[in-house]
C-alpha positions in Angstrom: -0.3 0.1 0.0 1.1 3.3 -0.9 2.5 6.0 1.5 -1.1 7.9 2.6 0.9 11.1 2.5 0.2 11.1 -1.2 -4.0 10.9 -0.6 -4.5 14.4 0.3 -6.2 17.3 0.2 -9.0 19.8 -0.6 -8.0 22.9 -2.0 -10.7 25.4 -1.2 -9.4 28.5 -0.2 -5.8 28.2 -0.2 -5.6 29.0 -3.8 -8.3 31.8 -3.5 -5.4 33.5 -2.0 -3.0 32.8 -5.1 -5.9 33.3 -7.7 -6.5 36.9 -6.7 -2.7 37.3 -6.4 -2.1 36.3 -10.1 -4.3 39.1 -11.4 -1.8 40.1 -14.2 -4.5 39.7 -17.0 -6.6 42.6 -15.7 -8.1 44.9 -18.2 -9.1 48.4 -18.1 -12.7 49.5 -17.5 -13.3 53.3 -17.4 -9.7 54.0 -16.0 -10.1 51.2 -13.3 -8.4 47.9 -13.2 -11.0 45.1 -13.6 -11.0 41.4 -13.3 -14.3 40.1 -14.8 -16.9 41.3 -12.0 -13.9 42.5 -9.7 -13.0 46.3 -9.8 -9.9 47.4 -8.0 -10.3 50.7 -6.2 -8.1 53.5 -7.4 -7.3 55.1 -3.8 -7.9 55.1 -0.1 -10.4 57.9 -0.6 -12.6 55.9 -3.1 -12.3 53.0 -0.7 -13.5 55.2 2.3 -16.4 56.9 0.1 -17.6 53.3 -1.3 -17.8 51.9 2.3 -19.5 54.9 3.8 -22.3 54.7 1.2 -22.6 50.9 0.7 -21.4 49.1 4.1 -22.2 51.3 7.2 -23.8 48.4 8.9 -20.5 46.4 8.6 -18.3 49.2 10.4 -16.1 48.0 13.1 -15.2 50.9 15.5 -11.4 49.2 16.1 -12.1 48.6 19.7 -11.5 45.0 20.9 -11.1 43.5 24.4 -7.4 43.3 25.2 -6.8 39.6 25.1 -3.9 37.8 27.1 -1.1 36.9 24.7 1.4 34.1 25.1 4.3 34.2 27.0 6.7 34.6 24.0 8.3 31.8 21.7 10.2 29.8 24.4 10.3 26.2 24.0 10.6 23.5 26.9 11.7 20.0 26.3 9.7 17.4 27.5 12.5 14.8 27.3 16.1 14.7 26.6 16.9 14.8 22.7 17.5 11.4 21.5 20.8 10.6 20.3 21.0 10.2 16.4 22.3 6.7 16.7 18.9 5.7 18.7 16.5 7.3 16.4 13.5 4.8 15.8 12.5 3.8 12.3 9.3 5.7 10.8 6.1 3.8 10.3 6.0 2.3 6.7 2.5 3.4 6.5 0.4 6.1 8.0 -2.6 8.1 7.5 -3.1 11.9 6.8 -5.8 14.6 6.6 -8.9 13.5 4.9 -9.6 15.8 2.5 -11.7 16.6 -0.5 -9.2 17.1 -3.6 -6.4 15.4 -4.1 -3.0 17.7 -4.5 -3.5 20.6 -2.0 -3.1 20.1 1.8 -5.7 21.5 4.2 -4.9 23.4 7.6 -5.6 21.4 10.8 -4.5 21.6 14.6 -2.9 18.2 14.0 -0.4 16.7 11.5 1.9 13.6 11.5 5.0 12.3 9.5 5.0 8.8 10.5 6.9 9.3 13.4 5.9 12.5 15.0 2.6 14.1 15.7 2.6 18.0 15.7 -0.4 19.3 17.7 -1.7 22.5 18.7 -2.9 22.0 22.5 -3.1 24.5 25.5 -1.7 27.4 23.8 1.2 25.2 22.7 2.8 23.6 19.7 3.3 20.1 21.2 5.8 17.4 19.2 5.1 13.9 20.3 7.5 11.2 19.3 4.5 8.9 18.8 6.2 5.9 16.8 6.6 3.4 18.0 3.9 3.7 20.5 5.1 1.9 23.6 7.8 4.6 24.0 5.5 7.5 22.8 6.5 10.6 24.6 6.4 14.7 24.1 9.9 15.7 23.1 9.0 19.3 23.0 6.4 22.1 23.9 6.6 25.6 22.4 4.3 28.3 23.5 2.8 30.2 20.6 1.9 34.0 21.3 -1.9 34.4 20.5 -4.5 31.8 20.1 -3.1 29.2 18.0 -5.7 27.6 15.5 -3.9 25.6 12.7 -0.8 24.4 11.2 0.9 22.7 8.3 4.0 20.4 7.9 6.5 20.4 4.9 9.3 18.0 5.6 11.4 19.7 8.4 9.1 23.0 8.2 6.4 23.9 9.9 3.9 27.0 10.0 1.4 27.6 12.9 -1.5 30.3 12.5 -2.5 32.2 15.7 -5.0 34.9 16.0 -4.4 37.6 18.7 -5.6 41.2 19.4 -2.9 44.0 18.8 -2.7 47.8 19.4 -1.6 49.7 16.2 -1.2 53.4 15.7 -2.7 55.3 13.0 -2.9 59.0 11.8 -6.4 59.6 10.5 -6.8 62.1 7.7 -6.9 65.5 9.0 -5.1 64.5 12.2 -1.4 65.6 13.4 -1.3 63.0 16.0 -1.3 59.4 15.6 -4.2 57.4 17.9 -4.3 53.8 19.0 -6.6 51.3 17.7 -7.0 47.5 18.4 -7.2 45.2 15.5 -7.4 41.4 15.1 -4.5 40.1 13.3 -3.2 36.3 12.2 0.4 35.5 12.8 1.9 32.8 10.9 5.2 31.5 12.6 7.5 29.4 10.5 9.7 26.8 12.2 12.5 24.7 11.4 11.6 21.4 13.4 14.6 19.0 12.1 15.4 19.1 15.8 12.0 18.1 17.2 13.3 18.9 20.7 14.2 22.4 19.9 12.0 23.9 17.2 13.9 27.2 15.6 11.3 30.3 14.9 12.6 31.2 11.3 10.2 33.7 10.5 6.9 35.6 11.4 4.5 37.1 9.1 1.4 39.0 10.3 -1.9 39.5 8.4 -4.5 42.0 9.7 -7.9 40.1 10.1 -9.0 36.9 11.6 -8.1 33.6 10.5 -10.3 32.2 7.9 -8.9 29.5 6.0 -5.4 28.2 4.5 -4.2 25.7 1.9 -0.7 24.4 1.0 0.5 23.5 -2.4 3.9 22.1 -2.7 6.1 24.3 -0.5 3.7 27.6 -0.6 1.0 28.5 1.8 -2.1 30.2 1.0 -3.7 31.9 3.6 -6.9 34.1 3.9 -7.8 36.4 6.7 -11.1 38.5 7.2 -11.8 41.7 8.9 -14.8 44.2 9.0 -13.9 47.6 8.3 -12.0 49.4 10.9 -12.9 53.1 11.2 -11.0 55.6 13.0 -12.9 58.8 13.3 -13.8 59.6 9.7 -10.9 57.4 8.2 -10.4 53.8 7.8 -7.7 51.3 8.7 -6.8 49.3 5.6 -5.6 45.6 5.6 -1.8 45.1 5.9 0.6 42.4 5.5 4.0 42.5 7.8 7.1 40.3 7.8 10.2 41.0 10.1 11.1 44.7 10.2 10.2 45.3 6.4 7.8 48.0 5.8 4.1 46.8 5.8 2.5 45.5 2.5 -0.8 47.5 1.7 -2.4 45.1 -0.7 -4.5 46.5 -3.8 -8.3 46.0 -3.1 -11.0 44.9 -5.2 -14.7 44.9 -5.2 -17.5 43.1 -7.1 -19.3 45.4 -9.4 -22.4 43.6 -8.6 -23.8 45.4 -5.4 -23.6 43.3 -2.2 -26.0 43.6 1.0 -22.8 43.7 3.1 -19.0 43.6 3.0 -15.8 42.4 4.6 -12.3 42.6 3.7 -10.6 39.3 2.7 -7.1 39.4 2.2 -5.3 36.7 0.5 -1.5 36.1 1.1 0.9 33.7 -0.2 4.5 32.7 1.1 7.1 30.3 0.7 7.8 27.7 3.4 11.3 27.3 2.1 12.4 30.8 1.3 12.7 32.7 4.1 13.7 36.1 2.5 11.0 36.4 -0.1 8.2 38.9 0.6 4.7 37.3 0.7 2.3 38.4 -2.1 -1.2 39.6 -1.0 -4.5 41.3 -2.4 -7.5 42.3 -0.8 -11.1 42.1 -1.9 -14.5 43.1 -0.5 -17.2 40.1 -0.4 -20.1 39.2 1.8 -19.7 37.2 5.1 -21.5 34.0 3.4 -18.0 33.0 1.0 -17.2 29.6 0.1 -13.8 28.7 -1.4 -13.1 25.4 -3.6 -10.1 24.6 -5.9 -9.1 21.5 -8.2 -5.8 21.1 -9.7 -6.4 23.3 -12.4 -8.9 26.0 -11.3 -9.6 28.2 -8.0 -13.5 29.0 -7.5 -14.9 32.0 -5.4 -18.5 31.6 -4.5 -20.4 34.1 -2.5 -24.1 34.5 -1.4 -25.9 37.6 -2.7 -29.8 38.4 -2.7 -29.0 41.8 -4.1 -27.8 40.4 -7.6 -31.7 39.4 -8.9 -33.7 41.7 -11.0 -36.7 43.0 -9.4 -38.5 40.6 -11.6 -36.8 37.4 -10.7 -38.8 34.8 -9.0 -35.4 33.7 -6.7 -33.8 36.2 -5.0 -31.2 33.9 -3.4 -28.6 33.5 -5.7 -24.7 32.7 -5.6 -21.9 34.4 -7.6 -19.0 32.3 -8.4 -15.6 33.4 -9.9 -13.3 31.3 -11.6 -9.4 31.4 -11.9 -7.2 29.0 -13.8 -3.9 27.9 -12.2 -0.9 26.2 -13.5 2.8 26.3 -13.8 3.0 29.1 -10.9 0.4 31.4 -13.0 -3.1 32.2 -11.7 -5.4 34.0 -14.4 -8.9 35.4 -13.8 -11.1 33.6 -16.5 -14.9 34.1 -15.9 -17.9 34.6 -13.7 -21.1 32.7 -13.3 -24.2 33.0 -11.2 -26.8 30.3 -10.0 -29.9 30.4 -8.1 -29.6 29.5 -4.3 -26.8 29.2 -1.7 -24.0 26.7 -1.2 -24.0 24.5 1.9 -20.2 24.1 2.1 -17.0 23.2 0.0 -18.6 19.8 -0.9 -21.5 21.8 -2.8 -18.8 22.5 -5.6 -16.9 20.2 -7.8 -14.8 20.3 -10.9 -15.1 17.4 -13.5 -13.8 17.3 -17.1 -13.7 21.1 -17.2 -17.0 21.9 -16.0 -18.1 23.0 -12.5 -20.9 21.0 -10.7 -22.8 23.0 -8.1 -25.5 22.0 -5.8 -27.7 24.9 -3.9 -30.7 25.1 -1.7 -33.2 27.9 -2.7 -34.9 29.8 0.3 -37.4 32.4 -0.6 -40.8 33.7 -0.3 -43.7 34.2 -2.7 -47.2 35.5 -2.3 -48.4 32.2 -1.2 -45.8 32.0 1.3 -42.2 30.5 1.8 -40.6 28.1 -0.7 -37.5 25.8 -0.3 -36.3 23.4 -3.0 -32.7 22.3 -4.3 -30.9 22.7 -7.5 -28.0 21.3 -9.3 -26.1 23.3 -12.3 -23.3 22.3 -14.6 -21.3 25.4 -15.8 -19.0 25.5 -18.7 -15.2 26.8 -18.4 -16.9 30.2 -19.5 -18.8 29.9 -16.2 -22.1 29.8 -18.4 -24.6 27.5 -17.3 -25.1 24.6 -19.8 -26.8 22.1 -17.7 -29.9 22.5 -15.0 -32.0 20.2 -12.9 -34.2 22.3 -10.5 -37.0 21.8 -8.0 -35.4 18.8 -6.0 -37.1 17.6 -2.9 -39.5 20.7 -2.4 -39.6 22.1 1.1 -36.5 20.3 2.0 -32.7 21.6 2.1 -29.5 20.0 1.3 -27.8 18.3 4.4 -24.9 16.6 2.7 -23.6 16.5 -1.0 -20.7 14.4 -2.8 -19.8 14.5 -6.1 -18.0 11.3 -7.4 -17.2 10.8 -11.0 -20.4 11.3 -13.1 -22.6 11.1 -10.1 -23.9 13.4 -7.3 -25.1 12.0 -4.2 -27.4 14.3 -2.5 -29.1 14.0 1.2 -32.1 16.3 1.7 -33.9 16.5 4.8 -37.3 17.4 6.5 -39.1 14.3 7.9 -37.0 11.4 6.2 -33.7 11.2 4.7 -33.9 11.0 0.8 -30.5 10.0 -0.6 -30.7 11.2 -4.3 -28.4 9.4 -6.9 -28.0 12.0 -9.6 -26.8 11.5 -13.2 -23.9 13.9 -14.5 -22.7 12.1 -17.3 -24.4 14.4 -19.8 -23.3 17.7 -18.5 -26.3 19.4 -20.5 -29.0 16.9 -19.2 -28.3 16.0 -15.6 -31.1 13.9 -14.0 -32.1 11.7 -11.2 -31.5 8.3 -11.4 -32.9 7.1 -8.2 -33.6 7.7 -4.6 -33.8 6.2 -1.4 -36.1 7.5 1.5 -35.4 6.1 5.1 -35.6 7.9 8.6 -32.5 9.8 9.8 -30.3 12.1 7.5 -26.5 12.3 6.8 -24.3 15.3 7.3 -21.3 14.0 5.6 -20.9 11.4 2.7 -17.7 9.5 2.0 -17.2 7.3 -1.1 -16.2 3.5 -0.2 -16.0 2.4 -3.9 -17.7 3.4 -7.3 -20.9 1.6 -6.1 -20.9 2.2 -2.3 -20.8 5.1 -0.1 -20.9 5.8 3.6 -23.1 8.3 5.4 -22.6 9.8 9.1 -25.3 11.7 10.4 -28.3 11.1 13.2 -31.1 8.7 13.3 -34.7 10.3 13.4 -38.0 9.0 14.3 -41.8 10.8 14.3 -43.0 11.6 17.7 -46.3 11.7 19.2 -47.0 15.3 18.2 -46.6 14.4 14.4 -43.0 16.0 14.3 -39.5 14.2 14.0 -37.3 13.7 16.9 -33.5 13.2 16.4 -32.1 10.5 17.8 -28.6 9.1 18.2 -25.6 9.1 15.7 -26.0 7.1 12.5 -23.7 5.6 10.2 -24.8 3.9 7.1 -23.6 2.1 4.1 -25.4 2.7 0.8 -25.3 0.4 -2.3 -25.7 2.4 -5.4 -24.7 -0.2 -8.0 -28.4 -0.4 -9.3 -28.4 3.4 -9.6 -32.4 3.6 -10.2 -32.8 1.6 -6.7 -30.2 2.6 -4.2 -30.5 0.9 -1.1 -29.3 0.8 2.4 -27.0 -2.3 3.0 -26.3 -1.6 6.7 -26.7 1.0 9.4 -26.0 1.4 13.2 -27.1 3.8 15.7 -25.0 4.6 18.6 -26.5 6.1 21.8 -29.5 8.0 22.7 -30.7 11.5 21.5 -27.6 14.2 21.9 -25.0 11.7 20.9 -22.5 13.7 18.8 -19.2 13.5 16.6 -16.8 15.9 15.4 -17.1 14.1 11.9 -20.6 15.6 11.5 -19.0 19.2 11.3 -15.6 18.6 10.3 -14.7 15.9 7.5 -11.0 16.0 9.0 -12.5 14.0 11.9 -13.4 10.8 9.8 -10.9 8.3 9.2 -11.6 5.6 6.5 -8.7 3.6 5.0 -10.3 0.8 2.6 -7.3 -1.0 2.1 -7.1 -1.6 6.0 -10.9 -2.3 6.1 -10.8 0.5 8.8 -13.4 3.1 9.7 -13.0 5.4 12.8 -15.7 7.6 14.1 -15.3 10.0 17.1 -18.2 9.6 19.3 -19.6 11.2 22.4 -22.2 9.0 23.4 -25.2 9.6 25.6 -25.9 6.7 27.6 -28.8 5.7 29.8 -28.0 4.9 33.6 -30.5 3.1 35.6 -31.5 5.1 38.8 -31.8 2.2 41.6 -32.4 4.9 44.3 -35.4 6.3 42.7 -39.2 4.9 43.9 -40.5 5.3 40.1 -40.3 2.2 38.1 -37.9 2.4 35.0 -36.3 5.7 36.1 -33.1 6.5 34.6 -30.4 9.4 34.1 -27.7 9.7 31.4 -24.1 9.8 31.2 -21.7 10.5 28.6 -18.9 8.2 27.1 -16.0 9.8 25.2 -14.1 7.8 22.7 -14.1 6.4 19.3 -16.1 3.6 17.7 -14.1 1.3 15.1 -15.8 -0.7 12.3 -14.6 -2.9 9.5 -17.0 -2.4 6.3 -17.7 -4.5 3.7 -20.6 -4.6 0.9 -21.2 -8.3 2.0 -21.1 -8.0 5.7 -22.2 -4.2 6.1 -20.8 -2.5 9.2 -19.1 -4.7 12.0 -18.2 -3.2 15.1 -14.5 -4.1 15.7 -14.1 -2.3 19.0 -14.0 1.0 20.7 -11.5 3.4 22.5 -12.4 5.1 25.6 -11.2 8.2 26.6 -13.7 8.8 29.5 -16.1 6.4 30.6 -18.6 9.0 32.6 -19.3 12.6 32.2 -21.9 15.0 32.6 -24.9 14.7 30.1 -24.2 18.0 28.4 -20.7 17.2 27.0 -20.3 19.6 24.1 -16.5 20.9 23.8 -15.5 18.3 26.6 -11.7 18.0 26.9 -12.1 14.0 26.4 -14.0 14.2 23.2 -11.9 12.5 20.3 -11.3 15.2 17.7 -9.1 13.2 15.6 -8.0 9.8 14.6 -4.9 8.4 12.7 -2.9 5.6 12.1 0.9 4.5 12.1 1.5 1.0 10.7 -0.5 -1.3 13.0 -1.4 1.3 15.6 -4.6 3.5 16.1 -4.1 6.9 17.6 -7.2 8.7 18.8 -6.9 12.2 19.8 -8.6 14.3 22.4 -7.8 17.9 23.8 -6.4 16.1 26.9 -4.4 12.9 25.4 -3.2 10.7 22.7 -4.2 7.2 23.1 -2.3 4.3 21.0 -4.5 1.1 20.4 -3.2 -2.0 18.7 -5.7 -2.3 15.5 -5.5 -6.2 15.4 -6.7 -6.8 19.0 -7.9 -3.5 20.6 -5.1 -3.6 23.4 -3.7 -0.3 24.7 -0.2 0.4 24.1 0.3 3.8 25.6 -1.2 7.2 26.4 0.7 10.5 26.1 -1.1 13.6 28.2 -1.0 16.7 26.4 -0.5 20.2 27.8 -4.3 20.8 27.7 -5.7 23.6 29.8 -9.0 24.2 31.3 -11.1 26.6 29.2 -13.3 29.0 30.9 -15.4 29.5 27.9 -17.9 28.7 26.2 -20.8 27.6 28.2 -21.4 23.8 27.4 -25.0 23.4 25.7 -27.0 20.2 24.7 -26.3 19.1 21.2 -29.8 18.0 20.4 
C-alpha cells in the first residue's frame, strides 16, 4: 500500500489567495483595473467613500477587548533529545488529513509524518514522538503567542497560525497625532523542526484580520484572513501584511461591481515555506460574509451568496456568484464569472469534472403564497455559463450533505425522512435523477467507499407523538448504489441516545476511513442511559456521556461490523459539548490507531484493541464557551 501522505487534500481557499494574487491579466474599464466582475479601487479615498455609502452596517470601531497573549516563543523540552544513533524507524504506512481534492493540503490542528505528531494544545505547539507507540512521549512544547488555530507540515518545516488582538497606531486624515486602535491579526510562525526537541522560529508573518482558511500546495502556503472595516474617526484602517522589520505591504483592494448587502475585507496572502527572505504576495477583496472557497488542480472558484444581484422581476432572489481562476505552472489567471440561484452548503457543494463546474444549491425564498424551499444542481462550462440544469429537487427540504464522485452526485436532503438522491451528471447538458432512497434519519457527511457504495454519517430520526420528528442517536450507514435506479441501504448502526454527537458531523477531517485496511473510525460523544436504583419510580433513569471512538470494519457483503471501541472517558456530564476528553481526530501508523482528544493521545493496537500507551497533552481548562446540549 502506498504512502497515505500522497492521498491529500482539498483545496478550497488556499488558492483563493493565489488566485487573486495572480491578477496579471487585468483589463481597463473606465480607468479602473477590472477582473471580470472584480474592480480595483483607485485610492484610499475611493474605498472610504464606497464603504460609507454601501457598508455602514458592517463598520467596526476598532475597539477590541485586550486578549492575553502568549508568553513568547520559548520552548521546553519534555525529554532529552534522543541521540542520532537511537532514532527509531518511522512507520512504513500512515494516514494523513482526510480531504476533498487530491493535491492541496488543508490546515488542521494536527499533522503527522509517520513518526512524530505535531499538535496544537493548550496554547502550545506540542511535538510527540509517537512511533513506536510503546515509547511515545512529548519531546518539546513551544508556547505560541496568541491563540494558535491551525498548522501545516512540509518536511522539516512547519507553520503555525495564531490569532491575537494588537494595538496599532494610525494617523487619521486631517489629524496631526497618531491614535491607537485595536485590530485582530493573524500570525504565521514558520519553524524549522529538524531538531524536534528544539524547534527554531525562522520567520513571523502578520496579516490583519481573523484567520479564515489556509491551504498548502507544494512548499507554498496560501492564507485567507477577514476583517470588518475598521474606522478611526472618519478614516479607515486598511488591511496590511507584515514580515519582520520590512515596511508593511498594503495590498490592492478589489470589489465586485455587482452590489452586495454587506462587505468584509478578505486578504489573500501567499508565502514560501522554504524561502525565508522572499516577500509575501497579497491582494484584498470585498465580499459578503457567506463565502465558499473551492479549488481543483486546474482552477480556483470563489462563491458567495448575494440576494442583491437578482432583478426585481426574478422569482428567486437567493443567488450565488462564482468566480473562476485558472491555475497552473505558477500562474493564476482570472477567467470568468457565473451566477446560479440558491446558496451553497459548504465546500462539498462544488466540484470540477472534465473542465466543468458542478454546483448544488438550496433556494430559500418567499412568494405571495408563502415560503418556498427546494434544491438545484447546475453544470457550468469553463466560461462559467450554465449548460445543464436540474431544479426543484425535494421541495420543502434543504441539502444536508452533497458528494460528487465521477459522473454522479449523491445528495441528501431532509425534512421528515432522509432522501438519498443518486443524480446522473454523465451528460453535462442533461443532468437527471437516477434514483432515490427514503429512510429515517439523515446524513451530514458522505464518503465514497468505492464506485458502487457510499458511507453516510449523521443522525437517526423518528416520528414523535406530536406528529413531528425527533432526532435520535448518531447514525452510520452504508449505501449500495450499484443499481442507480434503486439505491438501497446495505446496513446501518445507531450509537447512543438523543444528543449523541461526533466531530465528524461538522468537520470531515475527523473522519478516518482506509479501505485497504478495512478501517473506519468515528469519534463519538455517546449519551448513555443509566439506571437510577434509588428512585421509587419504576424505569427511572439518568444519563451519562461516554467519550471515545468507535471502530468498524466495512464491506458490501457484511456491512458495518463493530471491531472495537477506544474509551477516553467512561462517564461524564450529560451536556458534553466541547468536553476535553471528546475525541477530535484519529490516525494510524502501521498497526497502531491513535485517537486524539484535547487532553491526551491514546495508542491502541488495531489487531486486538489492546492499549499500548497514552500521552497527556498540555491541555488547559477553558473558561468558555458555556456548554449546551447538542440536540
